C-alpha positions as CSV (number, residue, x, y, z in Angstrom):
1,M,-39.0,-27.4,-243.4
2,A,-42.7,-26.5,-243.0
3,T,-43.6,-29.1,-245.7
4,M,-41.5,-31.8,-243.9
5,S,-43.1,-31.0,-240.6
6,T,-46.6,-31.3,-242.1
7,T,-45.8,-34.6,-243.8
8,S,-44.3,-36.0,-240.6
9,H,-47.3,-34.9,-238.6
10,G,-49.7,-36.5,-241.2
11,S,-47.6,-39.8,-241.0
12,Q,-48.0,-39.8,-237.2
13,Q,-51.7,-39.4,-237.5
14,A,-51.9,-42.3,-240.1
15,E,-49.9,-44.5,-237.7
16,A,-52.3,-43.8,-234.9
17,K,-55.5,-44.2,-236.9
18,I,-57.8,-46.8,-235.4
19,D,-60.8,-48.2,-237.3
20,N,-63.9,-50.1,-235.9
21,K,-62.3,-53.5,-236.4
22,D,-59.2,-52.4,-234.3
23,L,-61.6,-51.0,-231.7
24,R,-63.6,-54.2,-231.4
25,R,-60.4,-56.3,-231.3
26,A,-59.0,-54.2,-228.4
27,A,-62.3,-54.3,-226.6
28,W,-62.4,-58.1,-226.7
29,A,-58.7,-58.5,-225.8
30,C,-59.0,-56.1,-222.8
31,S,-62.3,-57.7,-221.7
32,L,-60.8,-61.2,-221.8
33,G,-57.8,-60.1,-219.7
34,S,-60.1,-58.4,-217.2
35,A,-62.2,-61.6,-217.1
36,L,-59.0,-63.6,-216.2
37,E,-58.0,-61.1,-213.5
38,Y,-61.3,-61.1,-211.8
39,Y,-61.9,-64.8,-212.3
40,D,-58.6,-65.2,-210.4
41,F,-59.7,-62.5,-207.9
42,A,-63.2,-64.0,-207.2
43,L,-61.7,-67.5,-207.2
44,Y,-59.1,-66.7,-204.6
45,S,-61.7,-64.7,-202.6
46,L,-64.0,-67.7,-202.4
47,A,-61.2,-70.1,-201.8
48,S,-59.8,-68.0,-199.0
49,A,-63.2,-67.8,-197.4
50,L,-64.1,-71.5,-197.8
51,I,-61.3,-73.9,-198.4
52,F,-57.7,-72.6,-198.1
53,G,-57.8,-72.7,-194.3
54,P,-58.2,-76.5,-193.8
55,L,-56.1,-77.3,-196.9
56,F,-53.0,-75.2,-196.1
57,F,-53.3,-74.3,-192.4
58,P,-55.0,-77.4,-190.8
59,E,-53.0,-77.2,-187.5
60,Q,-54.6,-73.8,-186.6
61,T,-58.0,-73.1,-185.0
62,V,-60.9,-72.3,-187.3
63,A,-60.6,-68.5,-186.5
64,M,-56.8,-68.6,-187.1
65,Q,-57.3,-70.6,-190.4
66,L,-59.5,-67.8,-191.7
67,I,-57.0,-65.0,-190.7
68,L,-54.1,-66.8,-192.2
69,S,-56.1,-67.6,-195.3
70,F,-57.1,-64.0,-195.8
71,G,-53.5,-63.1,-195.0
72,T,-52.4,-64.8,-198.2
73,Y,-55.2,-63.0,-199.9
74,F,-53.8,-59.7,-198.6
75,L,-50.3,-60.5,-199.8
76,G,-51.6,-60.4,-203.4
77,F,-52.8,-56.9,-202.8
78,A,-49.7,-55.9,-200.9
79,V,-47.3,-56.5,-203.8
80,R,-49.7,-54.9,-206.4
81,P,-48.2,-51.4,-206.0
82,I,-44.8,-53.0,-206.9
83,G,-46.3,-54.6,-210.0
84,G,-48.0,-51.3,-210.8
85,I,-44.8,-49.3,-210.6
86,V,-42.7,-51.8,-212.6
87,F,-45.2,-52.6,-215.3
88,G,-46.6,-49.0,-215.3
89,A,-43.1,-47.7,-216.2
90,L,-42.8,-50.3,-218.9
91,G,-46.3,-49.4,-220.2
92,D,-45.3,-45.7,-220.5
93,R,-41.9,-46.5,-222.0
94,L,-42.5,-49.7,-224.2
95,G,-46.2,-49.4,-224.9
96,R,-49.5,-50.6,-223.5
97,K,-49.7,-53.7,-225.6
98,F,-46.4,-55.1,-224.4
99,V,-47.4,-54.8,-220.7
100,L,-50.9,-56.2,-221.2
101,T,-49.5,-59.3,-223.0
102,T,-46.9,-59.9,-220.2
103,T,-49.3,-59.4,-217.3
104,V,-52.0,-61.7,-218.7
105,M,-49.3,-64.5,-218.9
106,L,-48.0,-63.9,-215.4
107,M,-51.5,-64.0,-213.9
108,G,-52.8,-66.9,-215.8
109,V,-49.7,-69.2,-215.3
110,S,-49.7,-68.4,-211.5
111,S,-53.4,-69.2,-211.1
112,T,-53.0,-72.5,-213.1
113,L,-50.1,-73.6,-210.9
114,I,-52.2,-73.0,-207.7
115,G,-54.4,-75.9,-209.0
116,L,-51.3,-78.1,-209.0
117,L,-50.1,-77.3,-205.5
118,P,-49.6,-80.0,-202.8
119,T,-51.5,-79.4,-199.6
120,F,-50.2,-79.3,-196.0
121,H,-51.0,-82.9,-195.5
122,S,-48.7,-84.0,-198.3
123,A,-46.0,-81.4,-198.2
124,G,-46.1,-79.7,-194.8
125,Y,-45.1,-76.1,-194.6
126,L,-43.8,-76.1,-198.2
127,A,-47.4,-76.1,-199.3
128,P,-48.4,-72.7,-197.8
129,A,-45.0,-71.3,-198.8
130,L,-45.7,-72.2,-202.5
131,L,-49.2,-70.7,-202.2
132,V,-47.8,-67.5,-200.9
133,M,-45.3,-67.3,-203.7
134,L,-47.9,-67.9,-206.4
135,R,-50.2,-65.3,-204.8
136,I,-47.4,-62.8,-204.9
137,C,-46.9,-63.5,-208.7
138,Q,-50.7,-63.1,-209.2
139,G,-50.5,-59.7,-207.4
140,L,-47.6,-58.4,-209.5
141,G,-49.4,-59.2,-212.7
142,A,-52.6,-57.8,-211.5
143,G,-50.9,-54.6,-210.4
144,A,-50.9,-53.3,-214.0
145,E,-53.5,-55.4,-215.8
146,Q,-56.7,-53.5,-215.0
147,A,-54.9,-50.1,-215.2
148,G,-53.6,-51.1,-218.7
149,A,-57.0,-52.2,-220.0
150,A,-58.6,-48.9,-218.8
151,V,-55.8,-46.8,-220.3
152,L,-55.7,-48.6,-223.6
153,M,-59.5,-48.5,-224.2
154,T,-59.8,-44.9,-223.1
155,E,-57.1,-43.9,-225.6
156,Y,-58.7,-46.0,-228.3
157,A,-62.2,-44.7,-227.9
158,P,-63.7,-41.8,-229.8
159,K,-64.4,-38.6,-227.8
160,G,-67.9,-38.5,-226.4
161,K,-68.0,-42.4,-226.1
162,R,-65.0,-43.0,-223.8
163,G,-67.2,-43.9,-220.8
164,F,-69.0,-46.6,-222.8
165,Y,-65.9,-48.1,-224.4
166,A,-63.7,-47.9,-221.3
167,A,-66.5,-49.7,-219.4
168,L,-66.5,-52.6,-221.8
169,P,-63.3,-54.3,-220.4
170,F,-64.9,-53.9,-216.9
171,T,-67.7,-56.2,-218.0
172,G,-65.0,-58.8,-218.1
173,V,-64.9,-58.3,-214.3
174,Q,-68.4,-59.5,-214.1
175,A,-67.8,-62.3,-216.5
176,G,-64.8,-63.5,-214.5
177,T,-66.8,-63.2,-211.3
178,V,-69.7,-65.2,-212.7
179,L,-67.5,-67.8,-214.0
180,A,-65.6,-68.3,-210.8
181,A,-68.7,-68.2,-208.6
182,G,-70.5,-70.5,-211.0
183,V,-67.7,-73.0,-211.0
184,Y,-67.6,-72.9,-207.2
185,F,-71.4,-73.3,-207.0
186,L,-71.2,-76.5,-209.1
187,M,-68.2,-77.8,-207.1
188,L,-69.9,-77.2,-203.7
189,Y,-73.4,-78.3,-204.8
190,G,-74.2,-81.6,-203.1
191,V,-70.5,-82.0,-201.8
192,E,-70.2,-82.1,-198.0
193,D,-66.4,-81.4,-197.9
194,I,-64.7,-80.2,-201.2
195,T,-61.4,-80.2,-199.4
196,A,-61.4,-84.0,-199.2
197,S,-61.3,-84.3,-203.0
198,W,-59.4,-83.0,-206.0
199,L,-62.4,-80.9,-207.1
200,W,-61.0,-77.7,-205.5
201,R,-58.2,-77.7,-208.1
202,V,-60.5,-77.6,-211.1
203,P,-61.4,-73.9,-211.0
204,F,-57.8,-72.9,-210.9
205,L,-56.7,-75.2,-213.7
206,C,-59.4,-73.6,-215.9
207,S,-57.4,-70.4,-215.9
208,A,-55.1,-72.0,-218.6
209,V,-58.0,-71.8,-221.1
210,I,-58.8,-68.1,-220.4
211,V,-55.1,-67.1,-220.6
212,G,-54.6,-68.9,-223.9
213,V,-57.5,-67.0,-225.5
214,A,-56.6,-63.7,-224.0
215,L,-53.0,-63.9,-225.0
216,Y,-53.9,-64.7,-228.6
217,M,-56.2,-61.7,-228.8
218,R,-53.6,-59.3,-227.3
219,L,-50.9,-60.4,-229.6
220,H,-53.1,-59.4,-232.6
221,M,-54.2,-55.9,-231.5
222,K,-52.7,-52.6,-232.3
223,E,-50.9,-50.3,-230.0
224,S,-52.7,-47.4,-228.3
225,P,-53.0,-44.4,-230.7
226,T,-51.8,-42.0,-228.0
227,F,-48.6,-44.0,-227.3
228,T,-48.1,-44.4,-231.0
229,K,-48.0,-40.6,-231.4
230,L,-45.7,-40.2,-228.4
231,A,-43.3,-42.7,-229.8
232,A,-43.3,-41.1,-233.3
233,R,-42.6,-37.7,-231.8
234,E,-39.9,-39.1,-229.5
235,Q,-41.9,-37.8,-226.5
236,V,-42.0,-41.0,-224.5
237,A,-41.1,-40.4,-220.8
238,E,-37.7,-41.6,-219.6
239,N,-38.8,-41.9,-216.0
240,P,-42.6,-42.0,-215.7
241,L,-42.4,-42.5,-211.9
242,R,-40.4,-39.4,-211.4
243,Q,-42.9,-37.5,-213.6
244,V,-45.8,-38.7,-211.6
245,I,-44.2,-37.8,-208.3
246,R,-43.3,-34.4,-209.6
247,H,-46.5,-33.4,-211.4
248,S,-49.4,-35.6,-210.3
249,K,-49.5,-36.0,-206.5
250,R,-52.9,-34.3,-206.3
251,N,-54.5,-36.5,-208.9
252,V,-52.9,-39.7,-207.5
253,L,-54.5,-38.9,-204.1
254,T,-57.7,-38.2,-205.9
255,G,-57.6,-41.6,-207.6
256,I,-56.8,-43.3,-204.3
257,G,-59.6,-41.6,-202.6
258,L,-62.1,-42.5,-205.3
259,R,-61.1,-46.2,-205.0
260,M,-61.6,-46.4,-201.2
261,A,-65.3,-47.1,-201.6
262,E,-65.2,-49.1,-204.8
263,N,-62.2,-51.4,-204.0
264,G,-63.1,-51.6,-200.3
265,G,-66.7,-52.4,-201.0
266,S,-65.7,-55.0,-203.6
267,S,-63.5,-56.9,-201.2
268,I,-65.9,-56.6,-198.3
269,Y,-68.9,-58.0,-200.3
270,Q,-67.0,-60.6,-202.4
271,A,-64.7,-62.1,-199.6
272,L,-65.7,-61.0,-196.2
273,A,-69.5,-61.2,-196.7
274,V,-69.2,-64.7,-198.1
275,S,-67.2,-65.8,-195.2
276,Y,-69.5,-64.1,-192.7
277,I,-72.8,-65.6,-193.9
278,A,-71.2,-69.2,-194.1
279,G,-68.9,-69.2,-191.0
280,V,-70.7,-66.8,-188.7
281,V,-74.3,-66.7,-189.6
282,G,-74.3,-70.4,-190.5
283,V,-76.1,-70.3,-193.9
284,Q,-75.6,-73.7,-195.4
285,G,-74.9,-74.5,-199.1
286,P,-73.2,-72.4,-201.8
287,I,-75.2,-69.3,-201.1
288,G,-72.2,-67.0,-201.2
289,A,-71.2,-68.2,-204.6
290,L,-74.8,-67.9,-205.8
291,S,-74.9,-64.3,-204.4
292,L,-71.9,-63.4,-206.4
293,V,-73.3,-64.9,-209.6
294,S,-76.5,-62.8,-209.1
295,A,-74.6,-59.6,-208.2
296,A,-72.2,-60.0,-211.2
297,T,-75.1,-60.5,-213.6
298,I,-76.7,-57.3,-212.5
299,G,-73.3,-55.7,-212.3
300,A,-72.6,-56.2,-216.0
301,F,-75.5,-54.1,-216.9
302,T,-74.6,-51.5,-214.1
303,V,-71.1,-51.2,-215.5
304,L,-72.2,-50.3,-218.9
305,F,-75.0,-48.1,-217.8
306,A,-72.5,-46.1,-215.5
307,G,-70.1,-45.7,-218.4
308,I,-72.8,-44.4,-220.8
309,A,-74.3,-42.2,-218.0
310,S,-70.8,-40.7,-217.4
311,D,-70.6,-39.7,-221.1
312,H,-73.8,-37.7,-220.7
313,F,-73.8,-36.3,-217.2
314,G,-70.0,-36.2,-216.4
315,R,-67.7,-38.5,-214.5
316,R,-68.1,-36.7,-211.1
317,A,-71.8,-36.7,-210.9
318,V,-72.3,-40.4,-211.8
319,Y,-69.4,-41.6,-209.5
320,R,-70.8,-39.6,-206.6
321,F,-74.3,-41.0,-207.1
322,F,-73.1,-44.6,-206.8
323,A,-70.9,-43.8,-203.8
324,I,-73.8,-42.2,-202.0
325,F,-76.0,-45.2,-202.9
326,Q,-73.4,-47.5,-201.3
327,L,-73.2,-45.3,-198.2
328,V,-77.0,-45.3,-197.7
329,I,-77.5,-49.1,-197.9
330,A,-74.4,-50.2,-196.0
331,F,-76.2,-50.7,-192.6
332,P,-79.4,-52.1,-194.1
333,A,-77.5,-54.5,-196.3
334,W,-75.4,-55.9,-193.5
335,W,-78.3,-56.2,-191.1
336,V,-80.0,-58.3,-193.8
337,L,-76.9,-60.5,-194.0
338,S,-76.9,-61.0,-190.3
339,Q,-80.5,-62.5,-190.4
340,G,-79.5,-65.6,-192.3
341,E,-82.5,-65.7,-194.7
342,I,-81.4,-67.1,-198.0
343,F,-83.3,-65.0,-200.6
344,S,-82.8,-61.7,-198.7
345,T,-79.0,-62.5,-198.4
346,I,-78.7,-63.0,-202.1
347,A,-80.8,-59.8,-202.8
348,A,-78.7,-57.8,-200.4
349,I,-75.3,-58.7,-201.9
350,T,-76.8,-58.3,-205.5
351,V,-78.0,-54.8,-204.8
352,A,-75.0,-53.6,-202.7
353,L,-72.3,-55.0,-204.9
354,G,-74.0,-55.3,-208.3
355,I,-75.3,-51.7,-208.3
356,G,-73.5,-49.6,-205.7
357,T,-69.9,-50.9,-205.9
358,W,-69.8,-51.8,-209.6
359,G,-71.6,-48.6,-210.6
360,M,-68.5,-46.8,-209.3
361,F,-66.3,-49.3,-211.1
362,G,-68.0,-48.7,-214.4
363,T,-67.5,-45.0,-214.2
364,Q,-63.9,-45.4,-213.2
365,G,-62.8,-47.0,-216.5
366,S,-62.5,-43.7,-218.3
367,L,-62.3,-41.4,-215.3
368,M,-58.9,-42.6,-214.0
369,P,-57.0,-42.4,-217.3
370,E,-58.4,-39.0,-218.0
371,L,-56.9,-37.7,-214.7
372,F,-53.3,-38.0,-216.0
373,G,-51.2,-36.6,-218.8
374,A,-50.3,-38.8,-221.8
375,R,-46.6,-39.3,-221.1
376,Y,-47.1,-41.0,-217.6
377,R,-50.7,-42.0,-217.7
378,Y,-50.1,-45.7,-217.3
379,M,-48.0,-45.1,-214.2
380,G,-50.4,-42.6,-212.7
381,V,-53.4,-45.0,-213.1
382,S,-51.3,-47.9,-211.8
383,I,-50.2,-46.2,-208.7
384,S,-53.6,-44.8,-207.8
385,R,-55.3,-48.2,-208.3
386,E,-52.8,-50.3,-206.6
387,V,-52.0,-48.2,-203.5
388,S,-55.7,-48.0,-202.9
389,S,-56.0,-51.8,-203.5
390,V,-53.8,-52.3,-200.4
391,L,-55.3,-49.6,-198.3
392,A,-59.0,-50.5,-199.1
393,G,-59.3,-53.9,-200.8
394,G,-56.5,-56.1,-199.6
395,I,-56.8,-55.3,-195.9
396,A,-60.6,-55.2,-195.7
397,P,-61.2,-59.0,-195.1
398,L,-58.4,-59.0,-192.5
399,I,-60.0,-56.1,-190.6
400,G,-63.4,-57.8,-191.0
401,A,-62.1,-61.1,-189.6
402,A,-60.5,-59.1,-186.7
403,L,-63.8,-57.3,-186.1
404,I,-65.7,-60.6,-186.0
405,A,-63.2,-62.0,-183.4
406,A,-63.3,-58.8,-181.4
407,T,-67.1,-58.7,-181.3
408,A,-67.2,-62.2,-179.9
409,A,-64.6,-61.3,-177.2
410,W,-66.3,-58.1,-176.3
411,M,-69.6,-59.9,-175.8
412,G,-68.2,-62.4,-173.3
413,G,-66.3,-64.8,-175.6
414,D,-69.4,-66.5,-176.9
415,P,-68.9,-67.5,-180.6
416,A,-72.6,-67.1,-181.2
417,M,-72.2,-63.3,-180.5
418,R,-70.0,-63.0,-183.6
419,V,-73.2,-62.4,-185.6
420,H,-73.4,-58.9,-184.2
421,A,-70.1,-58.0,-186.0
422,W,-72.4,-56.7,-188.8
423,I,-72.5,-53.5,-187.0
424,P,-68.7,-52.6,-186.9
425,I,-68.3,-54.1,-190.4
426,A,-71.1,-51.8,-191.8
427,A,-69.5,-48.8,-190.0
428,Y,-66.1,-49.7,-191.5
429,L,-67.6,-49.8,-195.0
430,S,-69.4,-46.5,-194.4
431,L,-66.1,-44.9,-193.4
432,L,-64.4,-46.0,-196.6
433,T,-67.4,-44.8,-198.7
434,L,-67.6,-41.5,-197.0
435,I,-63.9,-40.8,-197.9
436,T,-64.9,-41.3,-201.6
437,V,-68.0,-39.1,-201.3
438,V,-65.9,-36.2,-200.0
439,V,-63.2,-36.7,-202.7
440,S,-65.9,-36.7,-205.4
441,F,-66.7,-33.1,-204.5
442,R,-63.0,-32.0,-204.8
443,M,-62.0,-33.8,-208.0
444,P,-61.7,-32.2,-211.5
445,E,-64.3,-33.0,-214.2
446,T,-62.4,-35.0,-216.9
447,L,-65.2,-35.6,-219.4
448,N,-63.9,-35.2,-223.1
449,R,-60.5,-33.8,-222.1
450,D,-57.7,-34.1,-224.7
451,L,-55.9,-37.4,-224.0
452,D,-52.8,-36.3,-226.1
453,A,-52.2,-33.5,-223.7
454,H,-49.1,-33.9,-221.5
455,E,-50.6,-32.1,-218.5
456,D,-53.0,-33.6,-215.9
457,A,-56.6,-32.7,-215.6
458,K,-57.3,-29.7,-213.3
């Protein structure tokens, strides 16, 4: 019996063995999927801020167009927890690879179809209804995409280098953001009204190319070694959601708290700030898109630096550093945005988003999966990420739009007074970030923990 057990265990280890070629293939597959998700994310953020209002809600006032446009943006976040639960359970029961292949298809097809939608002028209320439906499909797919990429790469990576390897797919975020913003920059450059032509459709139709490449890569990568071992030992969880609720409430709340600053800051700078500088401050031209290109370029280096630093100094210390950085510059950055000076506007968004927000994002790649036990890790990361996406990211532009309108009303109804909304917006961002700073002092250190362990980090 002892000999059979040893042989069986050796077989399991052989099945789970990952070489450098497998590691590189997984990194590329996860990075391309992340690029697609955040290409869609940045694309929809920019479209919500700049074009969806007149295309799909032309009968409304300009202020109401913005609110309704950001409302569809929020719906994608609102359904992400549902996608996280559904696909998180499948990821813990059927494998990480299966879910990552499914979600990249769902997201890519939904984004491509947005580029084929009729507008309100040609289809009436059917047009915004179809937009909402496709946005919901995007949200369901995104609800498990980034969680799966983080889990897979953390479980693939060798101990001592998890921070670096888990950060690699997150550089896909910057690639997707640069691509979306770059496409919009080219679309808007020299065009007085992009909504009057078919050009607004092009960025969404480009999703088809990304999804094709990402799908090919994912179909040819190996399953996570941790899940392979669980399946070989018949230890796969029957009900991952029940396990998370029973054993992981504290770490789920920790994950949600850590994401308040990162996800909230990301939405505030990528969607709300772009709308504010164009629609409120009145900065002309594609400055918002150019700011995101600059921020994402710097952010690609920040993400990798944060991942490497977390391997040397620990996850808590590095995450806390970037959260405090975002807190310190919140008011100065938003004051700069209110001034309407082009170069300082680009610099403010580049520093705030590219260093502060995305520094936390890079550290998060390995930190979140390390918080949870092997049998329900996908579910734990998905719930933490997606609940926080609703509480922090999805609702942030809506709150920001309401703060802009409320500021104008409070100051006598003069639309010109909306520029002073930078003060409550900066205060709102500071509150979200302060929550994360407090949580960073109460979380467990997860550096180099055993990822095959069934219990959570403590």
